[in-house]
C-alpha positions as CSV (number, residue, x, y, z in Angstrom):
1,M,-60.0,77.0,68.1
2,Y,-56.9,79.0,68.4
3,R,-55.0,77.2,65.6
4,T,-55.2,74.6,63.0
5,H,-51.5,73.7,62.9
6,H,-48.3,74.3,64.9
7,C,-45.5,76.5,63.5
8,N,-43.3,73.7,62.3
9,E,-46.0,71.5,60.6
10,L,-46.7,73.0,57.2
11,R,-44.9,71.9,54.1
12,K,-44.9,72.4,50.3
13,S,-47.6,69.8,50.0
14,D,-50.0,72.0,52.0
15,A,-50.0,74.8,49.4
16,G,-53.4,76.2,48.9
17,K,-54.8,75.5,52.3
18,T,-56.2,78.2,54.6
19,V,-54.6,77.8,58.1
20,T,-54.5,79.6,61.4
21,L,-51.3,79.8,63.6
22,V,-50.6,81.2,67.0
23,G,-47.4,82.1,68.7
24,W,-44.9,84.8,69.3
25,V,-43.4,87.3,66.9
26,N,-39.9,86.0,66.4
27,T,-38.7,88.6,63.8
28,K,-40.3,91.4,61.9
29,R,-39.0,92.8,58.5
30,D,-40.4,95.6,56.4
31,H,-39.7,95.4,52.7
32,H,-41.1,98.5,51.1
33,G,-44.4,98.3,53.0
34,V,-44.7,94.5,52.8
35,I,-44.3,93.1,56.3
36,F,-42.7,89.7,56.9
37,I,-43.4,88.2,60.3
38,D,-41.8,85.0,61.5
39,I,-44.2,83.5,64.0
40,R,-42.8,81.0,66.5
41,D,-44.3,78.4,68.9
42,R,-42.4,75.7,70.7
43,E,-42.2,73.5,67.6
44,G,-40.6,75.9,65.2
45,V,-41.1,79.0,62.9
46,T,-43.3,79.9,59.9
47,Q,-43.0,83.0,57.8
48,C,-46.1,85.1,57.3
49,V,-46.5,87.8,54.7
50,F,-48.7,90.9,55.1
51,R,-49.3,92.6,51.7
52,P,-51.4,95.8,51.8
53,D,-53.4,94.7,48.7
54,E,-54.2,91.2,50.1
55,S,-54.1,91.5,53.8
56,G,-56.1,94.7,54.3
57,E,-56.5,95.7,58.0
58,A,-54.2,92.8,59.0
59,A,-51.4,94.5,57.0
60,E,-52.0,97.8,58.7
61,L,-52.0,96.1,62.1
62,S,-48.8,94.2,61.4
63,H,-46.9,97.5,61.3
64,T,-47.5,97.9,65.1
65,L,-46.1,94.5,66.1
66,R,-42.8,94.1,68.0
67,A,-40.8,91.0,68.9
68,E,-42.5,88.6,71.4
69,D,-46.0,90.0,70.9
70,V,-48.4,87.0,71.0
71,I,-50.5,86.9,67.8
72,Q,-52.9,84.8,65.8
73,V,-52.6,84.7,62.0
74,T,-55.0,83.3,59.4
75,G,-54.0,83.0,55.8
76,K,-53.4,80.9,52.7
77,I,-50.3,78.8,52.2
78,E,-48.2,79.5,49.1
79,D,-44.9,78.4,47.8
80,R,-42.1,80.9,48.4
81,P,-41.7,82.9,45.1
82,E,-38.6,83.6,43.1
83,I,-37.6,87.2,43.0
84,E,-35.6,88.4,40.1
85,G,-34.7,84.8,39.3
86,Q,-33.5,84.1,42.9
87,S,-35.2,81.5,45.1
88,T,-36.4,82.8,48.5
89,V,-36.5,79.3,50.0
90,N,-35.0,79.3,53.5
91,E,-33.3,76.0,54.0
92,A,-32.4,76.9,57.6
93,I,-36.0,76.1,58.8
94,D,-38.2,73.1,58.1
95,T,-41.0,75.3,56.8
96,G,-38.7,77.3,54.5
97,E,-40.3,76.3,51.3
98,I,-43.7,78.0,52.1
99,E,-45.1,81.1,53.6
100,I,-48.6,82.2,54.8
101,V,-50.1,85.1,52.9
102,A,-52.0,86.6,55.8
103,T,-55.7,87.7,55.6
104,E,-56.4,88.1,59.3
105,L,-54.3,89.1,62.3
106,K,-55.3,89.2,65.9
107,V,-53.0,90.5,68.7
108,L,-53.6,88.2,71.7
109,N,-51.1,90.1,73.9
110,K,-48.5,92.8,73.6
111,S,-44.9,92.5,74.9
112,E,-42.7,95.2,76.4
113,V,-39.2,95.5,75.1
114,L,-37.2,92.5,76.4
115,P,-34.4,93.0,78.9
116,F,-32.2,90.9,76.6
117,Q,-32.2,89.4,73.1
118,L,-33.4,85.8,72.9
119,D,-31.3,85.0,69.8
120,K,-28.0,85.7,71.5
121,E,-26.1,84.0,74.3
122,L,-26.0,86.1,77.5
123,S,-23.1,86.0,80.0
124,N,-25.0,87.8,82.7
125,E,-26.5,84.8,84.5
126,D,-28.2,86.8,87.2
127,L,-30.2,88.6,84.5
128,R,-31.1,85.3,82.9
129,M,-32.2,83.9,86.2
130,K,-34.3,87.0,87.1
131,H,-36.2,86.6,83.8
132,R,-36.0,82.8,83.6
133,Y,-39.4,82.6,81.9
134,L,-37.9,84.6,79.0
135,D,-34.6,82.7,79.1
136,L,-36.6,79.4,78.6
137,R,-38.0,80.8,75.3
138,R,-34.5,80.6,73.7
139,P,-34.1,77.6,71.4
140,R,-31.2,76.1,73.3
141,M,-33.1,76.2,76.6
142,A,-36.3,74.9,75.0
143,K,-34.4,72.0,73.5
144,N,-32.8,71.2,76.9
145,L,-36.3,70.9,78.4
146,R,-37.4,68.6,75.6
147,V,-34.3,66.4,76.1
148,R,-35.1,66.2,79.8
149,H,-38.6,65.1,79.0
150,A,-37.3,62.4,76.6
151,I,-34.8,61.1,79.1
152,T,-37.4,61.0,81.9
153,K,-39.9,59.2,79.7
154,A,-37.2,56.7,78.5
155,V,-36.3,56.0,82.2
156,R,-40.0,55.3,83.1
157,D,-40.6,53.1,80.0
158,E,-37.4,51.1,80.5
159,L,-38.0,50.4,84.2
160,D,-41.7,49.7,83.7
161,E,-40.8,47.0,81.1
162,H,-38.4,45.4,83.7
163,G,-41.2,45.2,86.3
164,Y,-40.3,48.2,88.4
165,I,-43.2,50.0,90.2
166,E,-43.0,53.8,90.6
167,I,-43.8,54.8,94.2
168,E,-43.6,58.2,95.8
169,T,-42.0,58.4,99.2
170,P,-42.5,61.3,101.7
171,I,-41.0,64.7,101.3
172,L,-41.5,65.5,105.0
173,S,-39.4,63.0,106.9
174,K,-37.0,62.8,109.8
175,S,-33.6,64.4,110.2
176,T,-30.7,61.9,110.8
177,P,-27.1,62.7,111.8
178,E,-25.6,60.9,108.8
179,G,-24.8,62.6,105.5
180,A,-25.0,66.3,104.5
181,R,-26.8,69.1,106.2
182,D,-30.6,68.8,106.2
183,F,-33.2,71.4,105.3
184,L,-35.5,71.6,108.3
185,V,-39.2,72.3,108.4
186,P,-40.8,73.3,111.7
187,S,-44.0,71.6,112.7
188,R,-47.0,73.8,113.8
189,L,-48.8,70.8,115.3
190,S,-45.8,69.5,117.2
191,P,-44.2,72.6,118.7
192,G,-40.5,72.5,118.9
193,K,-40.2,69.6,116.5
194,F,-39.0,69.6,112.9
195,Y,-39.4,67.6,109.8
196,A,-36.4,67.3,107.4
197,L,-36.6,67.4,103.6
198,P,-35.1,64.1,102.3
199,Q,-31.5,64.1,101.1
200,A,-32.5,60.8,99.4
201,P,-35.2,58.2,99.8
202,Q,-32.7,55.7,101.0
203,Q,-34.4,54.3,104.1
204,Y,-37.9,54.5,102.6
205,K,-36.9,52.5,99.5
206,Q,-35.2,49.8,101.7
207,L,-38.4,49.6,103.8
208,L,-40.3,49.1,100.5
209,M,-38.1,46.1,100.0
210,V,-39.1,44.8,103.4
211,A,-42.7,45.4,102.3
212,G,-42.3,43.0,99.5
213,V,-42.5,45.5,96.6
214,E,-39.4,43.8,95.1
215,R,-38.8,46.4,92.4
216,Y,-39.2,50.1,93.0
217,F,-38.2,53.3,91.3
218,Q,-39.0,57.0,91.7
219,I,-38.1,60.2,90.0
220,A,-37.3,61.7,93.4
221,K,-36.8,65.3,94.5
222,C,-33.9,65.5,97.0
223,F,-32.6,68.4,99.1
224,R,-29.2,69.1,100.6
225,D,-28.2,72.3,102.4
226,E,-24.7,72.4,100.9
227,D,-22.5,75.0,99.2
228,L,-23.2,75.2,95.5
229,R,-21.2,74.7,92.3
230,A,-21.9,74.0,88.7
231,D,-23.3,70.5,89.2
232,R,-25.0,71.0,92.6
233,Q,-28.3,72.6,93.6
234,P,-30.0,72.8,97.0
235,E,-32.8,70.8,95.4
236,F,-32.2,68.2,92.7
237,T,-33.7,65.2,91.1
238,Q,-32.5,61.6,91.0
239,V,-33.7,58.4,89.4
240,D,-34.0,56.2,92.5
241,I,-33.9,52.4,92.0
242,E,-34.1,49.5,94.4
243,A,-34.7,45.8,93.9
244,S,-34.9,42.6,96.0
245,F,-33.1,39.3,95.4
246,V,-30.5,40.9,93.1
247,T,-26.7,40.7,92.7
248,E,-24.3,43.4,91.5
249,E,-24.5,41.8,88.1
250,D,-28.3,42.3,88.0
251,I,-27.8,46.0,88.9
252,Y,-25.1,46.5,86.2
253,A,-27.3,44.9,83.5
254,T,-30.4,47.0,84.5
255,I,-28.5,50.3,84.5
256,E,-26.6,49.6,81.3
257,S,-29.8,48.9,79.5
258,L,-31.4,52.0,81.0
259,L,-28.5,54.3,80.0
260,A,-28.4,52.8,76.5
261,R,-32.1,53.6,76.1
262,V,-31.7,57.1,77.5
263,F,-28.9,58.1,75.1
264,K,-30.7,56.5,72.1
265,S,-33.8,58.6,73.0
266,A,-31.9,61.8,73.8
267,K,-29.1,61.8,71.2
268,D,-29.9,58.9,68.9
269,V,-26.6,57.2,69.6
270,E,-25.9,53.6,70.3
271,V,-24.2,52.9,73.6
272,P,-22.1,49.7,73.6
273,T,-22.7,47.4,76.6
274,P,-21.5,45.9,78.9
275,F,-19.5,48.8,80.4
276,P,-15.9,48.2,81.3
277,R,-15.2,47.9,85.0
278,I,-12.2,49.1,87.1
279,T,-11.6,48.9,90.8
280,H,-11.5,52.0,93.0
281,Q,-7.8,51.3,93.6
282,E,-7.0,51.2,89.9
283,A,-9.0,54.3,89.3
284,M,-7.1,56.2,91.9
285,D,-3.7,54.8,90.9
286,K,-4.1,55.5,87.2
287,Y,-6.2,58.7,87.1
288,G,-6.2,60.2,90.6
289,S,-10.0,60.1,90.8
290,D,-12.8,57.7,91.6
291,K,-14.7,59.2,88.6
292,P,-11.9,59.0,86.1
293,E,-11.8,60.9,82.8
294,R,-10.1,58.4,80.5
295,R,-10.5,60.2,77.2
296,I,-7.5,62.4,77.8
297,G,-4.9,59.6,78.4
298,M,-2.1,60.9,80.6
299,E,-2.2,58.1,83.1
300,I,-0.3,58.4,86.4
301,V,2.9,56.4,86.6
302,E,4.3,54.9,89.8
303,L,8.0,55.9,90.4
304,S,8.7,55.0,94.0
305,E,11.1,52.2,93.1
306,V,13.0,54.4,90.8
307,F,13.7,57.0,93.5
308,A,13.7,54.8,96.6
309,K,17.5,55.3,97.0
310,S,17.8,58.7,95.2
311,S,20.1,61.4,96.4
312,F,17.1,63.7,95.9
313,K,16.0,63.4,99.5
314,V,12.5,64.9,98.9
315,F,11.7,61.8,96.9
316,S,13.7,59.1,98.7
317,G,12.6,60.4,102.1
318,T,8.9,60.2,101.1
319,V,9.3,56.6,100.0
320,E,11.1,55.7,103.2
321,R,8.3,57.2,105.3
322,G,5.8,55.0,103.4
323,G,4.7,57.6,100.9
324,T,4.8,57.4,97.1
325,V,6.4,59.3,94.1
326,R,4.3,59.4,90.9
327,A,4.1,61.6,87.8
328,I,2.2,62.4,84.7
329,N,3.6,63.2,81.3
330,A,1.9,66.3,79.7
331,K,2.9,65.4,76.1
332,G,4.1,68.4,74.1
333,F,3.4,70.9,76.9
334,A,7.0,72.0,77.7
335,K,6.3,75.4,76.3
336,I,4.0,76.1,79.3
337,T,3.9,79.7,80.3
338,T,5.0,81.0,83.7
339,G,1.4,81.9,84.5
340,Q,0.2,78.4,83.7
341,I,2.9,76.9,85.8
342,K,1.8,79.1,88.7
343,R,-1.8,78.0,88.2
344,L,-0.7,74.3,88.4
345,E,1.3,75.0,91.5
346,E,-1.7,76.6,93.2
347,L,-3.8,73.6,92.3
348,A,-1.2,71.2,93.7
349,K,-1.1,73.2,97.0
350,E,-4.9,73.3,97.2
351,A,-4.9,69.5,96.9
352,G,-2.4,69.2,99.8
353,A,1.0,69.3,98.2
354,G,3.8,71.4,99.5
355,G,4.8,72.5,96.0
356,L,5.1,71.2,92.5
357,A,8.2,69.5,91.0
358,Y,8.4,69.4,87.2
359,I,10.8,68.8,84.3
360,K,10.6,70.4,80.9
361,I,12.2,68.6,77.9
362,E,13.3,71.3,75.5
363,G,16.1,71.4,73.0
364,G,17.2,68.0,74.0
365,E,17.7,69.1,77.6
366,W,16.0,68.3,80.8
367,K,15.2,71.6,82.4
368,S,14.5,71.5,86.2
369,P,16.4,72.3,89.4
370,I,15.8,68.8,90.6
371,V,17.5,67.0,87.7
372,K,21.0,67.5,89.0
373,F,20.1,65.2,91.9
374,F,19.2,62.3,89.6
375,S,21.6,59.6,88.7
376,D,22.0,58.4,85.1
377,E,20.2,55.2,86.1
378,E,17.3,57.1,87.6
379,K,17.1,59.3,84.5
380,A,17.1,56.3,82.2
381,A,14.4,54.6,84.2
382,L,12.3,57.7,84.3
383,E,12.7,58.2,80.6
384,E,11.5,54.6,79.9
385,K,8.6,54.6,82.4
386,M,7.3,58.0,81.3
387,G,7.9,57.7,77.6
388,I,9.7,61.0,77.6
389,E,10.2,62.8,74.3
390,E,11.2,66.3,73.1
391,G,8.6,68.9,74.2
392,D,7.2,66.9,77.2
393,L,6.4,68.3,80.6
394,I,6.7,65.9,83.5
395,L,4.7,66.8,86.7
396,F,5.5,65.0,89.9
397,G,3.4,64.1,93.0
398,C,5.3,63.2,96.2
399,D,3.5,62.5,99.5
400,K,1.0,60.1,101.1
401,W,-0.9,58.0,98.5
402,Q,-4.2,59.8,98.9
403,T,-2.6,63.2,98.6
404,V,-0.6,62.3,95.5
405,C,-3.7,60.9,93.9
406,D,-5.6,64.1,94.6
407,V,-2.8,66.3,93.3
408,L,-2.1,64.5,90.1
409,G,-5.8,63.9,89.5
410,R,-6.4,67.6,89.5
411,L,-3.4,68.4,87.5
412,R,-4.5,65.9,84.8
413,L,-7.8,67.7,84.3
414,E,-6.2,71.2,84.3
415,V,-3.6,70.2,81.8
416,A,-6.3,68.7,79.6
417,D,-8.1,72.0,79.6
418,L,-4.9,74.0,78.9
419,C,-3.8,71.7,76.1
420,K,-7.4,71.4,74.7
421,L,-7.3,67.6,74.9
422,Y,-11.1,67.5,74.8
423,E,-11.3,68.9,71.3
424,G,-12.7,66.4,68.9
425,K,-13.8,64.1,71.8
426,E,-17.0,66.0,72.6
427,D,-19.2,63.2,71.2
428,E,-17.3,60.3,72.8
429,L,-19.2,58.5,75.5
430,D,-16.8,56.7,77.9
431,F,-19.1,54.8,80.3
432,L,-17.5,52.6,83.0
433,W,-18.2,51.1,86.4
434,V,-15.9,51.8,89.4
435,I,-16.3,49.0,91.8
436,D,-14.8,47.7,95.1
437,F,-14.8,51.0,97.0
438,P,-13.5,51.0,100.5
439,L,-16.4,50.6,102.9
440,L,-14.9,52.9,105.6
441,D,-12.6,55.9,105.8
442,F,-10.9,57.1,109.0
443,D,-11.2,60.8,109.7
444,E,-8.0,61.7,111.6
445,E,-9.4,65.1,112.8
446,E,-12.6,63.6,114.3
447,G,-10.8,60.4,115.3
448,K,-13.6,58.2,114.0
449,W,-14.5,55.9,111.1
450,N,-17.0,57.2,108.5
451,A,-19.0,55.4,105.8
452,V,-17.5,56.1,102.3
453,H,-21.0,55.8,100.8
454,H,-23.6,55.5,103.6
455,P,-24.1,53.3,106.6
456,F,-26.5,50.9,104.8
457,T,-23.8,49.7,102.3
458,R,-23.1,46.0,102.6
459,P,-19.5,44.8,103.1
460,H,-18.0,42.9,100.2
461,A,-18.8,39.2,100.7
462,D,-15.1,38.3,100.8
463,D,-14.4,40.9,103.5
464,L,-17.4,40.4,105.7
465,A,-15.5,38.7,108.5
466,L,-13.1,41.7,108.8
467,I,-15.8,43.8,110.5
468,D,-15.0,42.0,113.8
469,D,-11.4,43.1,113.6
470,E,-10.9,46.8,114.2
471,S,-7.3,46.7,112.8
472,K,-8.7,45.5,109.5
473,W,-11.5,48.1,109.1
474,G,-9.5,50.1,106.6
475,E,-9.2,47.0,104.3
476,I,-12.9,46.2,104.0
477,R,-14.4,46.8,100.6
478,G,-18.0,47.7,100.2
479,A,-20.4,45.9,97.8
480,A,-20.6,49.4,96.2
481,Y,-20.4,50.7,92.6
482,D,-20.5,54.0,90.7
483,V,-21.4,54.4,87.1
484,V,-19.2,57.1,85.4
485,L,-19.4,59.0,82.1
486,N,-16.6,61.1,80.8
487,G,-15.2,61.9,84.3
488,N,-18.6,62.6,85.8
489,E,-20.3,60.3,88.4
490,L,-23.7,59.6,87.0
491,G,-24.8,57.6,90.0
492,G,-23.9,55.3,92.7
493,G,-25.3,52.4,94.7
494,S,-24.6,49.2,96.5
495,L,-26.0,46.0,97.9
496,R,-27.5,46.8,101.3
497,I,-27.3,45.3,104.7
498,H,-30.6,43.5,105.3
499,E,-29.8,41.8,108.7
500,G,-30.6,43.8,111.8
501,D,-27.6,42.5,113.8
502,L,-25.1,43.4,111.0
503,Q,-26.7,46.8,110.6
504,A,-26.4,47.5,114.3
505,K,-22.8,46.4,114.2
506,M,-22.1,48.8,111.3
507,F,-23.6,51.6,113.3
508,N,-21.4,50.7,116.2
509,V,-18.3,50.9,114.0
510,L,-19.4,54.4,112.9
511,G,-19.7,55.5,116.5
512,V,-23.5,55.4,116.8
513,N,-24.3,53.9,120.2
514,D,-27.3,51.8,121.0
515,E,-29.4,54.7,122.3
516,E,-28.8,56.8,119.2
517,Q,-29.6,53.8,117.0
518,A,-32.9,53.3,118.7
519,E,-33.8,57.0,118.4
520,N,-32.7,57.7,114.8
521,F,-32.8,54.3,113.1
522,G,-35.2,52.2,115.3
523,H,-37.8,52.0,112.5
524,I,-35.4,50.4,110.0
525,L,-33.6,48.1,112.5
526,G,-37.1,47.0,113.7
527,A,-38.2,46.3,110.1
528,F,-35.1,44.1,109.5
529,Q,-36.4,41.8,112.2
530,Y,-39.4,40.7,110.1
531,G,-37.9,38.9,107.1
532,A,-36.1,41.6,105.1
533,P,-35.0,40.2,101.7
534,P,-31.5,40.7,100.3
535,H,-31.6,43.9,98.2
536,G,-29.6,46.6,96.5
537,G,-30.0,49.5,94.2
538,L,-28.6,52.7,92.8
539,A,-29.5,56.3,92.3
540,L,-28.7,58.3,89.1
541,G,-28.5,62.0,89.1
542,L,-31.1,63.0,86.6
543,D,-29.9,66.7,86.3
544,R,-26.4,65.6,85.6
545,L,-27.5,63.0,83.2
546,V,-29.5,65.5,81.2
547,M,-26.6,68.0,81.4
548,L,-24.2,65.6,79.8
549,A,-26.7,64.5,77.1
550,C,-27.3,68.2,76.2
551,G,-23.5,69.1,76.2
552,E,-23.9,71.7,78.9
553,D,-21.4,72.6,81.7
554,S,-23.9,73.3,84.5
555,I,-27.1,71.6,85.7
556,R,-28.7,75.0,85.9
557,E,-29.0,74.9,82.2
558,V,-31.3,71.8,82.3
559,I,-33.5,72.7,85.3
560,A,-36.5,74.8,84.5
561,F,-36.2,77.1,87.5
562,P,-32.9,76.6,89.3
563,K,-31.3,78.6,92.1
564,N,-28.2,80.6,91.3
565,N,-24.7,79.9,92.7
566,R,-25.7,81.6,96.0
567,G,-28.8,79.4,96.4
568,V,-31.2,82.3,95.5
569,D,-34.1,82.3,93.1
570,L,-33.8,85.8,91.7
571,M,-37.1,85.5,89.8
572,S,-39.3,85.0,92.9
573,A,-36.8,86.6,95.3
574,S,-36.5,83.5,97.5
575,P,-35.5,82.7,100.2
576,A,-37.3,85.6,101.8
577,E,-38.3,86.9,105.2
578,V,-41.7,85.8,106.5
579,D,-44.3,87.5,108.6
580,F,-43.8,87.5,112.4
581,K,-47.2,85.8,112.8
582,Q,-46.1,82.9,110.7
583,L,-43.1,82.3,112.8
584,R,-45.1,82.7,116.0
585,E,-47.5,80.0,114.9
586,L,-44.5,77.7,114.4
587,Y,-43.0,78.6,117.7
588,V,-39.9,79.8,115.9
589,K,-37.9,82.9,116.5
590,S,-35.1,84.2,114.3
591,T,-31.7,85.0,116.0
592,V,-30.5,87.1,113.1
593,S,-29.6,90.6,114.3
594,E,-31.4,93.4,112.5
595,K,-29.0,95.7,110.6
596,K,-29.5,99.3,111.8
597,D,-29.2,102.4,109.7
């Protein structure tokens, strides 16, 4: 037996016992020949004392230890003594009232000098990723993995209690033209043909509903060959859920109960339910985003009527052309620096604006080159609608509705960072549902309609008839919903189309002809001919959920072995070249030109 207890188990009541611990050398201190070793395992830390007169050979061997050596210590538990009338109790650790007076020491494995210190934060992410197995020893990272486990267990327990069955769907599946770019896997047994790694188990879970499973879930691995960012990886995990004979209300209730249990397990906080709901239109109008961050206030205000007849032609001309004029009030931010204004202007242009109009209210004056074009009535209306006070900064958006939403939505979040509006709100949990998404979106560059979520989303019951009128396609709402937390989309879903003729019609709307439907979607269209039940579901991003529960800014901090921001695993040096023989067996040839010296 390697050990009798773990390193966070022993207390004052255990004094007098002889115990054996194993773990890593966390710290080593030499006090005039008496060696103090803090031994660490995944549960915590215990102090061990090696005294020459009591520990014998173990004391001598302890002098050779270095940080992260793996050791086994046997000794007697004693209360920590007083030294010169001062207590030596360490209240920072749970085992701080006791220590082990060592009698035996065995070195199970030696450690080289580490490439970085485990007790300090490291800004060099590539170094952390290259030695991820060391990075995961740090308390913060170890805690994140434990939280992930607790959340995953809570998900399974909650869904099991609601009658959901966990079923695994294939990893090797078929590439379809819808959605993001697929990862492809060549088939040796079918030369020239390829599997695709699943972007989501969407079609399989709908087929399980046709199979009569009724309630399914899966902790599903998904893959998308996309550019990376803080909350995106080429492979990720989602909590995939689907159920038959359900309405939106059933889905809302299930997910709210699930998330309440998750945050109780992970953070020991109570999440009030039901969650508030806002429409997609309201989210965009007020916050400029379909995943609104509401904790920072600063709602967008509609000003088109105020400036419809303005002598400032930039505003009035936009309204005349069917556009909109809107603004946000960055309260108390009139002292913005030139560099910060430049940053806001860059963001506005990136979002599609031609520039950025703004007004500073300083010393009782409205400072802006555009103010001279405003009438007294316009200024009074602006002051009333925006709640303008001394020290405010008014930021305008003026363009088509979507562009103005994008511009002001980005500016809200940037101003919140600059003004530190999140301070004191870190522990707030603002859950909400965004509902009534548009079903379709017209891509002017491609000249075609695309599904806002995916082609299996059911049209809203009140808008179902509009699918037969092409002029009304832009007005159709989907029976779709996203659950949002603090400006982050936790997951999204919808009621699904379960009738073959309606699904075929939806494919036609999206420009998928009958031949393409038969080739790419024949299996699901065929299944719908055999009594497919009404069904719907949702998928939660597990990585993002854990990230928010842990208070991290990147999902890489809650995934055991993530890729870096270039999609590379520095630890295992993947992706990597493969042997020519392997490619030949797969009938694959690389077209990458070899670089010559």
